[in-house]
N, C-alpha and C positions, 0 to 999 in steps of 0.2 A: 106469576110465573109456579112449577110445577116442583113440586116437594119431591121427592124419591127418598125413600125408607128403608131398609133391609128387616125386613123382621123374620125371629124365628131362624130356620135355619137362611141359604141361600140358593133355594131354586123362589123363594115370590119377594118380586119386589113387589109395593104396594105406591103408586100414584096417586099424590094427591092435592090438589088447588081447591080456592073454598068453593071451584060447582064443579066438580069430580072427583069420583075414587075411581081409580082403574085398580085390577090385578091383573100384572102380567106374569105368566110362569117363568117362565129357564129353568132348561135339564140341572138337575143334579150333576157336581162333579166328578171325575168318575175318584176315586177313595182311591187312594196309596196303601202301597203292597205292601210287603215284609220278603225279603229276601229271600225266603225259602217260597210265600206264593210265587215270589217274578219266577219263580226258578219252573215251575209247572207251569205257569201259564204261559210262560215261555217252548217251552216244548209240546206246552195244545197248541200253539197257535202255529208253531215249527208241525206238527204232525196234520194241521185243517188244513198250510195249508197245501201243503203239498198235495193230500186229495182233492181242494178244487183247484187250485189249475191246473191236475191232471186232467179232472173234469170237466173244464168247465176252457182253459184254457185262461192267461194274465187277462184281457180286457173284462174276457164276460164274467170275471168274477167280482163278489159285489164284499167291499170292508165290515157290514153289520151281518152280513151271513159269517163269516169270518168269524167274528165277533162273539154274533147269537152260538154258533157252532163248541169257539174253545169255555163256555160259560163267562164273557166276560158282560162289561156294558161296550155301545160302538166305542162311546170317548176313551173308555180306559184299550181300544185297542193300541191307541195314538203314544199311550204312553209304552210302551215296546218298541212300535216300527212305526216311520215320520208317514208310511202310503205301502199299498199292498205290494210297490213293487218292490220296496228297499225288505221286506218281509219273500215274498218271490227269489232275490238274493241270496237272502241267507239258506233257505229250504235248498235252492243248488248247492252254496256252500256248505250245506252241513250234508250234502251229499257225495260232493264231490273224493271228497279224501276213498270209497268204497270204490268209486269208475277208476280212480287215479293209479288204484292199485290192482284193482282187473289188467287193466292198461296197460300199466312194468307186467303184471306176470306173464303173461298172452306177449310180449313180446319177450320176454326172457325165453320164453320154452324152446322162440328162434333164433335164437341164441349161431348154432351152426351153420345157418343160412343169414349170414348177414347183411346179404341182396334184398330177399325176400323178409328182416329182420328191419330193413331202415321205410321200402314201399309196404310192406303195414302201419307202422308210424305212424305217416300219414291218411292209408285207404284207411283203416279203425275209426280213423275221430271224423270223417265221413260217417261211416256205418251207427257209431251212434247217435250220433242224429238226428238219426230213420229211429231208431233204439227203442229210448228211454224218452220218455213223457214229457220229461221235464225238458231236455238239453233239446227235443222235435221244439218244442215252441219259438225257438231260438235260432230256423231255420224257418218260418213265420214273418215275412217282411214288415207285416202286419200290427202282430204280438211284440217283435226284436224292435219297431217304431219306437210302439204304445213305451213298452222298457225304456229304450234311450231319451225318450224326451220327458220320460217324466222321474230318473233318479237323476240325483244331481254330480256332473261330469267328474269331479275325483272317487266317485265311487263309483261310477265305471272305469274308469283311467285307474285302480287300484287292485278291480278286478282284476283287472287286462293286462296288468306288471307282473298281478303273484302272476296266474297263467302261466305269463311268459316263462317268469321263474324257473318257474318247471320245468317247462320246455329244454330250455338254456340246459340247464340244473341233470334235462337226464343225458338230453346230445353229447355234454361238455364225459359227462363219467361213460359214454362210450367212444368219444375220440381220444380218452386216456387211454384206454384198452387197444387202440389202433385200427376199431368198426369203423370209424370213417375219418377223417379228414378231409383240408383245404378251402374249408370254407366259414364266410363268419356265424358263427353259431346263434347271438340274432337274428338276423336273416334263416337261417334252417328254420329255426322257431315261429316265424311270423310266418311263415309258406305256411301254417296250421290255417288264421287268420284268411290269408287271399283264399282256401283253397274251402272256407265258409264260406267267402263273401262269393265267390262262385255261386256254391250251392242256390244262395237267395237270387239270382241276377240265373241262375240254370236254362228260364226260359230265350234268354236272349245266345247261348246254345244252344240250344235245341235237347228236349230229352232224347234222341234217336243218336244223338251226339258227345253224351255227358260224362259217359262215366270212358268213350273208347281216347276222349281231351285228356280225362283227370291222368287215366291211365299211363298216357302218354307224357304228361309231364313227371309224376309219380317216379316215374321209372327214368327219367332224364335225368334228375334232384338224385336219387338213391342210387344210378349206377356212378352218376361219377362222385357221390361223396364216399364210396363203397376202393374202390378203384384209389381213388386219393389213397385212402387210410393205406391202404395194398402197399402203394409206395409210401409212406411215411415209416412205416412197422417196417419194407426191407428194407429200405435206403437213407433212414436215416433222418429223412425226410428228401433227400432229394431231388 
């Protein structure tokens, strides 16, 4: 029976019995980091992840390369994120406040024309899928499938719920001002995900038809919401 002995550091294990002597090398365990180091490395990983995801996409991004670019070992990467998909979600979450602020500011500039504003609310979200590199990845069925396959369901659910909350709060403000009315705001907010799903399967609609179909759907929803909002404001909801 072989006996294992740990000699010196934890990277070497000596196995021996009366006939053999074998040295097995294990990679060093990731070292710990203090709070300040962790904060710096976290920021580096976010910056490196942002660059790599934009250049290579999610599936072609390699954890070893991410770690090396951030100045840490591959094993240390997992002290910060359980997967590259988790890092992608963190990068996306870090960029989202600025994206949302610009989105709201653009819509506020159209406040004098409620119908245009509400239509823009929907169409601008589809434009962002094409304009923003990280968001654009989510319009690629293969990239999105990889993300959904690797991330824990509860993480995805939390992200969807947070998005839904943002849109519902925005719509609720418009409803309070009398801009829109007459609809379940949770359903209206969920139309955004329906449009993203349509974009993922636009081949079923046809590229030559897609823009017209989106405009028809968005126009119908926007006109119904704005018209009901005006009636509520003028007639006290009757």
